[in-house]
Steps between C-alpha positions, in 0.01 A plus 500: 500500500815655358815515700553801719734671256268428210198642686696804615619563149146466366377770738811719454474489119133595523573808701793596285291477181211696652693789651574709190129503406408659828747783483385847389625614157355834423764615256445848637744765618526323836602164345840517661352403835322215337831383348659516840203298647555234231877499547473396860191281480617294202859443616436143601521349844352200681142638471442333841211720596314454178565124512360485853171673386455249219600193706273570790216604270534156327540317833166644614331367197520786254636534147833669545453700181211691663746634756760630256402866544540456875840333455619776273374763745716338780805506271437874434498582869809294552676679213403837642645411838832402339517824309443701821739277705784565252468885518774704644283608788431131590767227443674685222569193280609544143445146380182288484469157335829566325394823340528870602235584753205708377634826642839440337338439162227766513600740777378521857183702436379282220575186702295635790205562259545158338464331837194720572365407163538131553339511844205693375452301182504173694162572649353581154634161373361319807158654444479343150449159682133622525444378146569139610446481870231602753536862592499435871812281459672770294419760764646275768813453292542874455461547876768233563743654257453862633550374854819321414641798313405762759627626843394169656713309254776592258521867577489452869777243484712738291449768766623267777795400278602863448456605860703197628806546275820501709311380810488160672148367483339205668413172321133582565520838326698348210219242449242782505704704250524218248148364546398849381770602252558165320234268638190706447503483114581128513209432740271725281594305185389173671193661653391654177537167315274343756250787502461503124415131496246524787697329781351424829582687820692194621706492178570865518625466857732212407632682196566809711711295739684341216562834333629660818759227539595499133560878509738456794688221327541716193648785704729281705651343191528854349703603791723199470553563120597858577813373675566179311433583131653726234330779305530283187302222666229722649482763226514778764764631749590288794613610846256797503349401828846522663574837326172645633565348849183302494415223749424188306432127585867436425631774735277356774547131441785450264473326158444147637271619778288684247486195270380279791232756577388516141472120482282492812282782382450326159403176676244684714357683197449178308326355798257779513316368186438155646138404518396720200507448130793737484722229652666433163850390402551822297483720809710266711763496221485883462611541862800270439585676170510837680741351752732396222483802274825666392359818350 
């Protein structure tokens, strides 16, 4: 099989090439919101969530190309969350991926609607999998995505994040917050890749455990980068957690303590796949790559 980087690039390129074709383009009087949707969705990025959908679909025996609509749907939900995170009423960030945030480019109201548009359109895109996959799998994938995006997932995590600004919170609550706000969509990407390929209950359980740990690793490294990187490296403002007086893994454990925690969680996550056909070098390497990321 290809090296990790080659395989990742294969999946990332497939998602990148497919995304424009799934965007609405009515040309009507409301086209400004569609332009704002495209501006944020097509601005690059790691495409981690889309890659996870395709990689787990393939690992469970499917043709990754059949899962492209699902991968694009996950990227749409992620882009919506970034648009809303950047709004003045949330994190109030003016830079995203080295470009002006959506609300800076299009105005706050249009950015809000662009995020709404991407979230809603994602489910239409996911439903198009019905042309290639059994409908019961597509319904299960839709349920997984809606659960991850809702009050039990991303929205609920954002609520905790807002309510706890300026307060000291326990490590337990911090883990809950990020399992919901950041981790839920990463877990859903993995779960949906498995579902669309017809994975067994045992494989789904193992994938869920891996995804939960991967999401925490991603967030811990994010917290570290917020205090060790520059805006040029990250393509977004740094130090915003401190400005908003947020408790992070770094404020609780320090940079080196947070790194040690991330390494241990990554090791546990990779171990969750043992004994299944998902125990592949690509997923072990992904955990290590996330530990080493600089952007």
